[in-house]
C-alpha distance (Angstrom), angle and dihedral (degrees) to the residues before:
residue distance angle dihedral
M1 . . .
S2 3.73 . .
L3 3.74 125.7 .
D4 3.82 122.2 -155.8
K5 3.79 126.3 -149.7
A6 3.88 92.3 -101.1
T7 3.82 90.5 58.7
V8 3.72 92.2 48.6
A9 3.74 91.6 50.3
R10 3.77 89.7 51.7
I11 3.82 91.7 49.3
S12 3.72 89.3 49.1
R13 3.78 91.9 51.7
L14 3.75 94.8 48.1
A15 3.74 90.3 47.6
R16 3.87 89.8 46.9
I17 3.81 91.4 -124.7
A18 3.79 117.3 143.4
T19 3.79 111.9 -135.7
T20 3.80 133.1 175.4
D21 3.77 123.3 -134.4
E22 3.82 89.4 -102.8
E23 3.73 91.4 52.2
Q24 3.80 90.6 49.2
D25 3.77 92.0 54.7
R26 3.86 90.7 51.1
L27 3.80 93.5 44.1
A28 3.70 92.8 51.0
G29 3.79 90.7 59.5
E30 3.80 92.9 44.4
L31 3.77 95.7 46.9
S32 3.79 91.7 46.1
G33 3.82 88.6 53.3
I34 3.80 90.6 51.3
L35 3.82 92.6 49.4
D36 3.81 90.8 48.6
W37 3.79 89.3 52.7
V38 3.84 91.2 50.8
E39 3.76 88.9 49.4
Q40 3.76 88.9 55.3
L41 3.77 90.2 55.8
G42 3.82 88.9 60.9
E43 3.88 89.9 61.9
V44 3.82 93.0 61.7
D45 3.87 112.1 102.4
T46 3.76 106.5 -124.8
D47 3.83 97.9 161.7
N48 3.83 97.9 114.8
V49 3.84 95.8 36.5
E50 3.74 115.4 109.4
P51 3.78 119.7 -142.3
M52 3.80 115.3 -99.4
T53 3.68 140.5 -177.2
S54 3.64 99.1 -151.7
V55 3.84 140.0 18.4
V56 3.75 90.6 -125.4
E57 3.77 118.5 54.9
V58 3.79 108.0 -115.1
I59 3.76 128.7 178.4
L60 3.71 109.6 -145.6
K61 3.74 120.3 -133.6
S62 3.79 110.5 -114.6
R63 3.73 132.7 -165.6
E64 3.77 132.5 -158.6
D65 3.78 112.2 -82.4
V66 3.75 103.2 -122.6
V67 3.75 128.2 158.6
T68 3.84 112.5 -131.6
D69 3.78 135.6 157.2
G70 3.84 88.6 -119.5
G71 3.73 94.0 -108.4
R72 3.78 91.6 -110.9
A73 3.85 102.3 93.3
D74 3.90 90.9 122.9
D75 3.83 92.4 52.3
I76 3.83 93.1 47.5
V77 3.86 96.5 45.0
R78 3.78 88.8 46.8
N79 3.82 88.9 71.8
A80 3.85 92.0 54.9
P81 3.77 119.7 106.1
K82 3.92 86.7 -136.4
S83 3.73 130.8 12.0
A84 3.81 140.4 166.7
Q85 3.88 126.6 -166.9
N86 3.72 92.5 -14.4
F87 3.83 96.0 -48.5
F88 3.75 132.0 110.9
V89 3.81 113.9 -108.3
V90 3.82 113.7 -143.6
P91 3.71 133.6 172.4
K92 3.77 120.1 -91.3
V93 3.78 111.4 -97.7
V94 3.86 101.2 175.8
E95 3.75 119.2 69.5
């Protein structure tokens, strides 16, 4: 795919990037090269390739999914300016 100078100028304006005429000529060539490379990726046969999250097969460590309070309520509330019965005390905002 080939981009012309006018298209690069429009992309620059949309991206809010100031470019000179010389930069637009250079960017047209670079962006065209990038788009050609992306088109080449479409030619690769990926029909029998399974999706993967890593190149190396890794089994993630898992833990039991248990809901807890974290066991640190005293430590957390200790940092509050005011607290009562392990709750934060805040000023009333609704009248």
